[in-house]
VEXDREN-2710 file (C-alpha; in Angstrom, 1 decimal):
% VEXDREN-2710
k/r/px/py/pz
1/MET/-5.5/28.5/-97.4
2/LYS/-6.4/31.8/-99.0
3/ASN/-5.6/35.4/-98.3
4/ASN/-8.9/36.9/-97.1
5/MET/-7.4/40.1/-95.8
6/SER/-9.6/42.5/-97.7
7/ASP/-10.2/46.0/-96.6
8/GLU/-13.8/45.1/-95.9
9/MET/-13.0/42.1/-93.7
10/ARG/-10.3/44.1/-91.9
11/ARG/-12.9/46.8/-91.1
12/ARG/-15.5/44.3/-89.9
13/ILE/-12.9/42.6/-87.6
14/ASP/-11.9/46.0/-86.2
15/ASP/-15.5/47.0/-85.6
16/TRP/-16.4/43.6/-84.0
17/PHE/-13.6/43.8/-81.4
18/ASP/-13.8/47.6/-80.8
19/SER/-17.4/47.0/-79.7
20/ARG/-16.4/44.2/-77.3
21/ARG/-13.3/45.6/-75.8
22/ASP/-14.7/45.9/-72.3
23/ASP/-16.3/42.4/-72.4
24/LEU/-13.0/40.8/-73.4
25/VAL/-11.1/42.5/-70.5
26/ARG/-13.8/41.5/-68.1
27/ASP/-13.5/37.9/-69.1
28/VAL/-9.7/38.0/-68.7
29/CYS/-10.2/39.3/-65.2
30/ARG/-12.6/36.4/-64.4
31/LEU/-9.8/34.0/-65.1
32/VAL/-7.0/36.0/-63.5
33/ARG/-8.9/36.1/-60.2
34/ILE/-8.4/32.3/-60.0
35/GLU/-5.1/31.3/-58.4
36/SER/-4.4/28.5/-60.9
37/VAL/-1.0/27.5/-59.6
38/ARG/-0.5/23.8/-59.7
39/GLY/-1.4/22.2/-56.3
40/GLU/-1.9/18.8/-54.7
41/ALA/-3.8/16.4/-56.9
42/SER/-7.2/15.1/-55.8
43/PRO/-9.7/12.8/-57.4
44/GLY/-10.7/14.3/-60.7
45/LYS/-8.3/17.3/-60.3
46/PRO/-4.9/16.1/-61.4
47/TYR/-3.3/19.5/-60.9
48/GLY/-5.2/20.7/-57.9
49/GLU/-8.1/23.0/-57.2
50/GLY/-6.9/26.1/-58.9
51/PRO/-6.2/24.7/-62.4
52/ALA/-9.4/22.8/-62.3
53/ARG/-11.4/26.0/-61.5
54/ALA/-9.7/27.8/-64.3
55/LEU/-10.7/25.1/-66.8
56/GLU/-14.2/25.2/-65.5
57/THR/-14.4/29.0/-65.9
58/ALA/-12.9/28.8/-69.4
59/ALA/-15.6/26.2/-70.3
60/ASP/-18.3/28.6/-69.0
61/LEU/-16.9/31.4/-71.1
62/LEU/-16.9/29.2/-74.2
63/ARG/-20.5/28.2/-73.6
64/GLU/-21.5/31.8/-73.2
65/GLY/-19.9/32.4/-76.6
66/GLY/-22.0/29.7/-78.2
67/PHE/-19.5/26.8/-78.3
68/GLU/-19.7/23.3/-76.9
69/PRO/-16.5/22.8/-74.9
70/VAL/-15.1/19.4/-74.1
71/ASN/-13.3/18.7/-70.9
72/HIS/-10.5/16.1/-71.2
73/ALA/-10.1/14.7/-67.6
74/ASN/-9.7/18.2/-66.1
75/ARG/-6.4/18.5/-67.9
76/VAL/-7.4/20.2/-71.1
77/VAL/-10.6/21.9/-72.4
78/THR/-11.2/22.2/-76.2
79/ALA/-13.6/24.0/-78.4
80/ASP/-14.1/23.7/-82.2
81/LEU/-15.0/26.5/-84.7
82/ASN/-17.3/24.2/-86.6
83/GLY/-17.8/20.6/-87.4
84/ALA/-15.0/20.4/-89.9
85/ASP/-11.7/18.6/-89.2
86/PRO/-9.3/21.2/-87.7
87/VAL/-6.5/22.4/-90.0
88/LEU/-5.5/25.0/-87.4
89/GLY/-4.9/24.7/-83.7
90/ILE/-4.5/27.5/-81.1
91/LEU/-2.9/26.3/-78.0
92/ALA/-2.9/28.3/-74.7
93/HIS/-2.7/27.6/-71.0
94/LEU/-4.6/28.6/-68.0
95/ASP/-2.2/27.7/-65.2
96/VAL/0.3/30.3/-63.8
97/VAL/3.4/30.6/-61.8
98/PRO/3.0/31.7/-58.1
99/GLY/1.9/35.3/-57.6
100/GLY/5.0/36.2/-55.7
101/ASP/5.8/39.4/-53.8
102/GLY/6.6/43.0/-54.8
103/TRP/3.3/44.0/-56.6
104/SER/3.0/47.8/-56.5
105/ALA/-0.7/48.2/-56.3
106/SER/-3.3/45.4/-56.6
107/GLY/-2.3/41.9/-55.8
108/PRO/-1.4/39.2/-58.4
109/PHE/-4.9/37.7/-58.4
110/GLU/-6.7/41.1/-58.1
111/PRO/-6.6/42.2/-61.7
112/GLU/-7.2/45.9/-62.6
113/VAL/-6.7/48.3/-65.5
114/ARG/-4.5/51.3/-64.9
115/ASP/-3.6/53.8/-67.6
116/GLY/-4.6/51.4/-70.4
117/MET/-2.6/48.5/-68.9
118/LEU/-4.2/45.3/-67.4
119/TYR/-2.3/44.0/-64.4
120/GLY/-2.4/40.6/-62.8
121/ARG/-0.7/37.2/-62.8
122/GLY/-1.4/35.5/-66.1
123/VAL/-2.7/38.5/-68.1
124/ILE/0.1/37.9/-70.6
125/ASP/1.1/34.3/-69.7
126/ASP/-1.4/33.0/-70.7
127/LYS/-4.9/33.9/-69.7
128/GLY/-5.1/37.1/-71.6
129/PRO/-4.2/35.5/-74.9
130/ALA/-6.4/32.5/-74.1
131/VAL/-9.5/34.8/-73.8
132/ALA/-8.4/36.7/-76.9
133/ALA/-8.3/33.4/-78.8
134/MET/-11.8/32.5/-77.5
135/TYR/-13.1/35.8/-78.8
136/ALA/-11.3/35.3/-82.1
137/LEU/-13.1/31.9/-82.5
138/ARG/-16.4/33.7/-82.0
139/ALA/-15.5/36.6/-84.4
140/ALA/-14.4/34.2/-87.1
141/ARG/-17.6/32.2/-86.9
142/GLU/-19.8/35.3/-87.0
143/LEU/-17.9/37.2/-89.6
144/ALA/-17.1/34.3/-91.9
145/PRO/-19.9/31.8/-91.4
146/ASP/-19.1/29.8/-94.6
147/LEU/-15.6/28.6/-93.5
148/THR/-15.1/25.1/-94.8
149/LYS/-12.2/24.0/-92.6
150/GLY/-11.9/23.7/-88.9
151/CYS/-10.0/25.4/-86.0
152/ARG/-9.6/23.9/-82.6
153/LEU/-8.9/26.0/-79.4
154/ILE/-6.9/23.9/-76.9
155/LEU/-6.7/25.2/-73.4
156/GLY/-4.4/23.3/-71.0
157/SER/-3.6/23.7/-67.3
158/ALA/-0.1/22.4/-66.6
159/GLU/2.2/24.3/-69.0
160/GLU/4.2/25.9/-66.3
161/THR/5.0/22.6/-64.7
162/GLY/6.1/20.3/-67.5
163/HIS/3.3/20.1/-70.2
164/ASP/2.0/16.8/-68.9
165/ASP/-1.5/18.0/-69.5
166/LEU/-0.7/18.2/-73.2
167/THR/1.1/14.8/-73.1
168/GLU/-2.0/13.1/-71.7
169/TYR/-4.3/14.9/-74.2
170/ARG/-2.2/13.8/-77.2
171/LYS/-2.3/10.2/-76.2
172/THR/-5.9/10.1/-77.6
173/ASN/-6.1/13.3/-79.7
174/ALA/-4.2/14.2/-82.7
175/MET/-2.9/17.8/-83.0
176/PRO/-4.0/19.8/-86.1
177/PRO/-1.3/20.1/-88.8
178/ASN/-0.8/23.8/-88.1
179/VAL/-0.5/25.1/-84.5
180/PHE/0.4/28.4/-82.9
181/THR/0.6/29.3/-79.3
182/PRO/0.2/32.8/-78.0
183/ASP/2.9/32.0/-75.4
184/ALA/6.0/34.0/-76.3
185/ASN/6.9/36.9/-78.6
186/TYR/5.9/38.6/-81.8
187/PRO/6.5/38.3/-84.7
188/VAL/7.0/34.5/-84.9
189/VAL/9.2/32.3/-82.7
190/ASN/10.2/29.3/-84.9
191/PHE/13.3/28.2/-82.9
192/GLU/13.3/27.3/-79.2
193/LYS/16.2/26.3/-77.1
194/GLY/16.4/23.0/-75.3
195/ARG/16.1/22.5/-71.6
196/PHE/18.3/20.7/-69.0
197/CYS/16.9/20.8/-65.5
198/PRO/18.5/18.5/-62.9
199/THR/17.2/18.0/-59.3
200/PHE/19.8/17.2/-56.7
201/THR/19.8/16.5/-53.0
202/ALA/22.1/16.1/-50.0
203/ALA/21.5/14.6/-46.5
204/TRP/23.4/14.9/-43.2
205/PRO/22.9/14.1/-39.5
206/GLU/21.4/16.9/-37.4
207/ASN/24.0/19.0/-35.7
208/ALA/23.3/21.4/-32.9
209/ALA/26.7/23.0/-32.9
210/LEU/26.6/26.8/-33.2
211/PRO/26.6/29.0/-35.3
212/ARG/24.3/27.2/-37.7
213/VAL/21.7/27.6/-40.4
214/LEU/18.5/25.8/-39.5
215/TRP/16.7/26.4/-42.7
216/ILE/16.7/28.1/-46.1
217/LYS/13.6/28.8/-48.1
218/GLY/14.4/29.8/-51.6
219/GLY/12.6/29.7/-55.0
220/GLN/9.6/27.5/-55.7
221/THR/9.9/26.8/-59.4
222/PRO/12.9/26.3/-61.7
223/ASN/11.6/28.4/-64.5
224/ALA/11.5/31.7/-62.6
225/VAL/14.3/33.7/-61.1
226/PRO/13.6/33.8/-57.3
227/ASN/12.8/37.3/-56.1
228/TYR/12.8/36.3/-52.4
229/ALA/14.7/34.0/-50.2
230/GLU/15.2/33.7/-46.4
231/ALA/17.3/31.8/-43.9
232/TYR/17.1/31.2/-40.1
233/VAL/20.5/31.4/-38.4
234/GLU/21.4/30.8/-34.7
235/GLY/24.5/31.7/-32.8
236/LEU/25.7/34.9/-34.3
237/PRO/25.3/38.6/-33.3
238/LEU/22.8/40.6/-35.2
239/ALA/25.1/43.6/-35.7
240/TYR/27.7/41.5/-37.4
241/ILE/25.3/40.0/-39.9
242/GLN/23.6/43.4/-40.5
243/ALA/27.0/44.9/-41.4
244/LEU/27.8/42.0/-43.7
245/CYS/24.4/42.4/-45.4
246/VAL/25.0/46.0/-46.1
247/VAL/28.4/45.3/-47.7
248/LEU/27.2/42.4/-49.9
249/SER/23.9/44.1/-50.8
250/THR/25.8/47.0/-52.3
251/LYS/28.1/44.6/-54.3
252/MET/25.3/42.3/-55.6
253/GLY/22.5/44.8/-56.3
254/VAL/20.1/42.7/-54.1
255/SER/18.6/43.9/-50.9
256/VAL/19.7/41.6/-48.0
257/SER/18.7/42.4/-44.4
258/ALA/18.8/40.7/-41.0
259/SER/16.5/41.0/-38.0
260/ALA/16.0/39.2/-34.7
261/PHE/13.8/36.1/-35.0
262/HIS/12.8/33.7/-32.2
263/ASP/16.2/32.5/-30.7
264/GLY/18.2/33.6/-33.7
265/LEU/18.2/35.8/-36.8
266/LEU/16.2/35.9/-40.0
267/ILE/18.1/36.9/-43.1
268/LYS/16.0/38.0/-46.0
269/ALA/17.0/38.6/-49.6
270/VAL/14.8/40.6/-52.0
271/GLY/15.7/40.5/-55.7
272/ARG/13.9/40.8/-59.0
273/ALA/12.0/38.1/-60.7
274/ALA/12.4/37.1/-64.3
275/HIS/11.7/34.2/-66.6
276/ALA/14.4/31.5/-66.6
277/MET/14.9/32.0/-70.3
278/MET/16.3/35.5/-69.5
279/PRO/17.9/35.1/-66.0
280/GLU/20.1/38.1/-66.7
281/LYS/17.1/40.4/-66.5
282/GLY/16.4/39.3/-62.9
283/ALA/18.3/39.6/-59.7
284/ASN/18.4/36.2/-58.0
285/ALA/17.6/36.5/-54.3
286/GLN/18.5/32.9/-53.7
287/THR/22.1/33.2/-54.9
288/ALA/22.5/36.5/-53.1
289/LEU/21.4/34.8/-49.8
290/LEU/23.8/32.0/-50.4
291/ALA/26.6/34.5/-50.9
292/VAL/25.9/36.0/-47.4
293/LEU/25.5/32.6/-45.7
294/ALA/28.8/31.3/-47.2
295/GLU/30.6/34.2/-45.5
296/LEU/29.4/33.3/-42.0
297/PRO/31.6/31.5/-39.6
298/LEU/29.3/28.5/-39.3
299/ALA/30.1/25.3/-37.4
300/GLU/31.3/22.4/-39.4
301/GLY/28.5/20.2/-40.7
302/GLY/26.4/19.2/-43.6
303/ALA/24.6/22.5/-44.0
304/ARG/27.8/24.5/-44.0
305/ARG/29.3/22.2/-46.7
306/ALA/26.2/22.4/-48.8
307/ILE/26.0/26.2/-48.6
308/LYS/29.6/26.7/-49.6
309/ALA/29.3/24.2/-52.5
310/LEU/26.1/25.8/-53.8
311/ARG/27.7/29.3/-53.6
312/ARG/30.7/28.0/-55.5
313/LEU/28.7/26.3/-58.3
314/PHE/26.1/29.0/-58.6
315/PRO/27.7/32.3/-57.7
316/HIS/25.5/35.4/-57.8
317/GLY/25.4/36.9/-61.2
318/ASP/26.5/33.8/-63.1
319/THR/23.7/33.2/-65.6
320/ARG/25.8/31.4/-68.2
321/GLY/26.9/28.4/-66.2
322/GLU/30.6/29.5/-66.1
323/ALA/31.2/28.2/-62.6
324/LEU/29.5/24.9/-63.3
325/GLY/31.6/24.5/-66.4
326/VAL/28.8/24.3/-69.0
327/ALA/29.0/27.8/-70.6
328/GLN/28.7/27.6/-74.4
329/SER/27.1/29.3/-77.4
330/ASP/26.4/29.0/-81.1
331/GLU/25.4/31.4/-83.9
332/ILE/21.9/30.0/-84.5
333/SER/20.6/29.9/-80.9
334/GLY/22.9/32.1/-78.8
335/PRO/24.3/31.3/-75.4
336/LEU/23.3/28.7/-72.8
337/THR/21.6/30.4/-69.8
338/LEU/21.3/29.0/-66.3
339/ASN/18.8/29.9/-63.5
340/PHE/19.3/28.5/-60.0
341/GLY/15.7/28.5/-59.2
342/VAL/14.8/26.1/-56.4
343/LEU/16.3/25.5/-52.9
344/SER/14.9/24.1/-49.7
345/LEU/17.3/23.3/-46.8
346/ASN/16.6/22.1/-43.3
347/GLU/18.6/20.6/-40.4
348/THR/19.0/17.2/-42.1
349/GLY/19.2/17.9/-45.8
350/MET/18.3/19.9/-48.8
351/THR/16.8/19.6/-52.3
352/ALA/17.4/22.0/-55.2
353/ASN/17.4/22.3/-59.0
354/PHE/18.4/24.6/-61.7
355/ASP/17.2/25.3/-65.2
356/CYS/19.5/25.6/-68.2
357/ARG/18.2/26.8/-71.6
358/THR/20.5/25.0/-74.1
359/PRO/21.7/26.1/-77.5
360/LYS/21.9/23.8/-80.5
361/CYS/25.5/23.0/-79.8
362/ALA/24.7/21.5/-76.3
363/ALA/25.3/17.8/-76.1
364/GLU/25.9/14.9/-73.7
365/GLU/29.7/15.5/-73.6
366/ASN/29.7/19.2/-73.1
367/LEU/26.6/19.6/-70.8
368/ASP/25.1/16.6/-69.2
369/ARG/28.3/14.9/-68.1
370/VAL/30.0/18.1/-67.1
371/ALA/27.1/19.3/-64.9
372/LEU/26.4/16.0/-63.3
373/GLU/30.0/15.3/-62.5
374/ALA/30.4/18.8/-60.9
375/LEU/27.3/18.2/-58.7
376/GLU/28.4/14.8/-57.6
377/LYS/32.0/16.0/-56.9
378/ALA/30.5/18.7/-54.7
379/GLY/28.7/16.0/-52.6
380/PHE/25.2/16.2/-54.1
381/THR/23.1/13.3/-55.4
382/VAL/21.2/13.8/-58.6
383/THR/17.7/12.4/-58.3
384/GLY/16.3/13.3/-61.6
385/VAL/16.8/15.2/-64.8
386/THR/14.2/16.9/-67.0
387/LYS/15.6/17.3/-70.5
388/THR/14.1/18.4/-73.8
389/PRO/15.7/19.0/-77.2
390/CYS/15.6/22.2/-79.3
391/HIS/12.6/22.8/-81.5
392/HIS/12.7/24.2/-85.0
393/THR/10.0/24.9/-87.6
394/PRO/11.3/26.2/-91.0
395/GLN/10.3/29.8/-91.9
396/GLU/9.4/28.7/-95.4
397/ARG/6.3/26.9/-94.3
398/PRO/3.1/28.5/-95.8
399/PHE/1.6/28.6/-92.3
400/VAL/4.5/30.6/-90.9
401/GLN/4.3/32.9/-93.9
402/THR/0.6/33.5/-93.2
403/LEU/1.4/34.5/-89.6
404/LEU/4.1/36.9/-90.7
405/ARG/1.9/38.5/-93.4
406/VAL/-1.0/39.0/-90.9
407/TYR/1.4/40.5/-88.3
408/GLU/2.8/43.0/-90.8
409/ALA/-0.7/44.0/-92.0
410/TYR/-2.1/44.6/-88.5
411/THR/0.9/46.2/-86.9
412/GLY/2.8/47.9/-89.7
413/LYS/6.0/46.3/-88.4
414/LYS/8.4/43.9/-90.1
415/GLY/7.6/40.3/-89.8
416/GLU/10.5/38.0/-89.0
417/CYS/11.3/34.7/-87.3
418/LEU/13.0/34.7/-83.9
419/ALA/14.9/32.2/-81.7
420/LEU/13.8/32.0/-78.1
421/GLY/15.6/30.9/-74.9
422/GLY/12.3/29.7/-73.4
423/GLN/10.2/26.8/-74.3
424/THR/6.6/27.5/-75.4
425/TYR/3.6/25.2/-75.3
426/VAL/4.4/24.0/-78.9
427/HIS/7.9/22.8/-78.1
428/ASP/7.0/19.2/-78.6
429/VAL/4.4/19.8/-81.4
430/GLU/5.7/19.1/-84.8
431/GLY/5.5/22.2/-87.0
432/GLY/4.3/24.4/-84.1
433/VAL/5.3/28.0/-83.6
434/ALA/4.7/30.8/-81.1
435/PHE/2.9/33.9/-82.1
436/GLY/2.8/36.7/-79.5
437/PRO/1.6/38.0/-77.3
438/ALA/4.6/40.1/-76.2
439/PHE/5.4/42.9/-78.7
440/PRO/9.0/43.8/-79.6
441/GLY/10.5/46.2/-77.1
442/VAL/7.9/45.7/-74.4
443/ASP/8.9/44.1/-71.0
444/ASN/5.6/42.7/-69.8
445/ARG/7.3/41.5/-66.5
446/LEU/6.6/37.8/-67.4
447/HIS/6.7/35.7/-64.2
448/GLY/7.5/38.8/-62.2
449/ALA/5.7/41.3/-60.0
450/ASP/3.3/43.7/-61.9
451/GLU/2.9/41.4/-64.9
452/PHE/0.9/43.4/-67.4
453/ILE/-0.4/43.7/-70.9
454/SER/-1.6/46.7/-72.8
455/VAL/-5.3/46.4/-73.5
456/ALA/-4.7/47.8/-76.9
457/ASP/-2.1/45.1/-77.6
458/LEU/-4.5/42.4/-76.4
459/ILE/-7.2/43.6/-78.7
460/VAL/-4.8/43.8/-81.7
461/SER/-3.7/40.2/-80.9
462/ALA/-7.4/39.1/-80.9
463/LYS/-7.9/40.7/-84.3
464/MET/-4.8/39.0/-85.7
465/TYR/-6.0/35.6/-84.4
466/THR/-9.3/36.1/-86.1
467/GLN/-7.7/37.0/-89.4
468/ILE/-5.5/33.9/-89.2
469/ILE/-8.5/31.6/-88.5
470/ILE/-10.3/33.0/-91.5
471/ASP/-7.3/32.7/-93.8
472/MET/-6.4/29.2/-92.7
473/CYS/-9.9/27.8/-92.6
474/THR/-11.3/29.1/-95.9
END
């Protein structure tokens, strides 16, 4: 690779993107309007209708840019810079987490620009950066037509639900030797925590004794802090529960309310969403709801026992796994974090899971065994565990140094490597790192309401991607 960051090339890249700013934003909006949340599989659409539509639209955008995209079984779409073997890969995803509630103006799938900020689900994670990478591929091809090495853009559709799109793709396709994903933070993320995510259940006979909880609807995905949860309760006076909600809402910092509903009461908890890698930045509506329910004088039965056990193991505000007995930390990767993200309970049973982001010191004896034993002792059955190790790419690699150099040149800020609690799309890719799109000090409300990206930041990212393609592929 060579350093082609001349003043002339920098000026040409600036001019190219400054004249296409509105086009790039328009194309991001085309993708954001698609509710590409993973759904029920159907023939030819392994992740449902939404992700398949997103891949199709991305392929259209690439064709409009003069590329020949390849669709890999409606899991991944790829496009190559030229006919040369790729030495560089750019890996982005087009699926998103559910839109959720609490958006202040336009809805999650109704993108709009306000005061220089582009709002909508996926604008930063990861549709905005994906379109920026598409434009970067175009810009590099037009501004440096004599590049002798290749770059491959890889667009997946199941990053938010386990990366099985990439797993399937890699069974028949080798990854380039250098890969970055615009799926985290700037400057460069070269260390990612591991993940430990058990699913557990309980079952019990139906019990009509009052008072009782008939159902709980909590979070939908383990990697997001639930910002809403609700429960249906029978056999208790409304005034009593409303008073309890007022007291506990004040203590927990989550809005909990009760109202008449059919033959009983509906209790709602409204918190604040956040990514599971930073659960302390959210306010977990699910754990707040459990705190209220655990205080109710419910009749003996399976639901009551499960609610009290869940409240004991996952008390509101415990984002380090203290109550579960798995809290730990090390100097390289920081503390373990825990997000109790999914819960569904009905009259005869429940299913739930939580998401731990694990430091380098986490091991079988101080995490797996402790957590599983605590769950089983509380009466739950563990039905599955998703587990991945930590990921580390040394800072000394020439590729990493190229990313840091480009970042410093285009932003004027210090380039350094970071450790991340989340897992990016390159977590299982040897030598892969994350590069943007979130700039230091900016809370883009990832996975939350009013997710946004500055249009200026998006354009700067596209310019940096272009420079990296040119430097790596010369």
